[in-house]
C-alpha positions in Angstrom: 0.0 0.0 0.0 2.9 2.4 0.7 4.3 1.8 -2.7 1.0 2.7 -4.3 0.7 5.9 -2.3 4.4 6.8 -3.1 3.8 6.3 -6.8 0.6 8.4 -6.7 2.4 11.2 -4.8 5.2 11.1 -7.4 2.8 11.1 -10.3 0.8 14.0 -8.9 4.1 15.9 -8.2 5.2 15.4 -11.8 1.8 16.3 -13.2 1.9 19.5 -11.1 5.3 20.4 -12.4 4.1 19.8 -15.9 1.1 22.1 -15.5 3.3 24.8 -13.9 5.8 24.6 -16.8 2.9 25.0 -19.2 1.8 28.1 -17.4 5.4 29.5 -17.3 5.8 28.9 -21.0 2.5 30.6 -21.8 3.3 33.7 -19.7 6.7 34.1 -21.2 5.5 33.6 -24.8 2.8 36.3 -24.2 5.4 38.7 -22.9 7.6 38.0 -26.0 4.6 38.4 -28.3 3.8 41.8 -26.8 7.4 42.9 -27.2 7.4 41.7 -30.8 4.1 43.5 -31.4 5.6 46.7 -30.0 8.7 46.3 -32.2 6.5 45.7 -35.3 4.4 48.8 -34.5 7.6 50.9 -34.0 8.8 49.8 -37.5 5.5 50.5 -39.1 5.3 54.0 -37.5 8.8 54.7 -38.8 9.8 55.6 -35.3 13.4 55.0 -35.8 14.4 56.8 -32.6 12.6 54.2 -30.4 13.7 51.3 -32.6 17.0 50.5 -30.7 15.1 50.5 -27.4 12.5 48.0 -28.7 15.2 45.8 -30.1 17.1 45.8 -26.8 13.8 45.0 -24.9 13.1 42.0 -27.2 16.7 40.8 -26.9 16.7 41.1 -23.1 13.3 39.4 -22.8 14.5 36.6 -25.1 17.7 36.1 -23.1 15.8 35.6 -19.9 13.2 33.4 -21.6 15.8 31.2 -23.3 17.3 30.2 -19.9 14.1 28.5 -19.0 13.0 27.2 -22.4 16.4 25.6 -23.2 15.5 23.0 -20.5 11.9 22.4 -21.7 11.7 22.9 -25.5 13.2 21.4 -28.6 16.4 23.3 -29.4 15.5 23.5 -33.1 12.7 25.9 -32.4 14.9 28.0 -30.2 17.5 28.1 -32.9 15.0 29.1 -35.5 13.9 32.0 -33.3 17.4 33.1 -32.7 18.2 33.1 -36.4 15.1 35.1 -37.2 16.1 37.6 -34.4 19.6 37.9 -35.7 18.3 38.5 -39.3 15.8 41.1 -38.0 18.5 43.0 -36.1 20.7 43.0 -39.2 17.9 44.2 -41.4 17.0 46.9 -38.9 20.7 48.1 -38.6 20.9 48.2 -42.4 17.5 50.0 -42.7 15.8 47.2 -44.7 12.6 47.5 -42.9 10.4 45.4 -45.1 12.6 42.4 -44.6 12.8 43.1 -40.9 9.0 43.0 -40.7 9.0 39.6 -42.3 11.5 38.3 -39.7 9.4 39.8 -36.9 6.3 38.1 -38.2 8.3 34.8 -38.4 9.4 35.2 -34.8 5.8 35.8 -33.7 4.7 32.7 -35.5 7.4 30.6 -33.8 6.5 32.0 -30.4 2.8 31.3 -31.1 3.5 27.6 -31.9 5.7 26.8 -28.9 3.0 26.8 -26.2 0.7 24.9 -28.5 3.3 22.2 -29.1 4.1 21.9 -25.4 0.5 21.8 -24.2 -0.7 18.4 -22.9 -3.4 17.5 -25.3 -4.6 14.5 -27.3 -3.3 16.1 -30.5 0.2 16.3 -29.1 0.1 12.8 -27.5 -1.2 11.1 -30.6 
């Protein structure tokens, strides 16, 4: 009987950690999406004075988020986001704003997909 209770406690503990990590990933992805939306709006408004600040904000937020996500998420998705971020920075530095917008949209799509892929659902299990 003790073994059964021990297994159930361990199972509930792991299940709780899984749900907590799902919440953390969801919150961090929302923060990243908001920062990317602000960056996109800054580019669309041609507010080039605030552009560096927005890029720094996205970069800092990504650095903090990556520390957690590297433990939980497939590295290929993280690498895709980092490549898109590097290309967007390069395009913004070289004032190729249309290409930068495409990279920002790609980053938003990657961030939108990550919580969906990590969510515990029948679609992801099967």
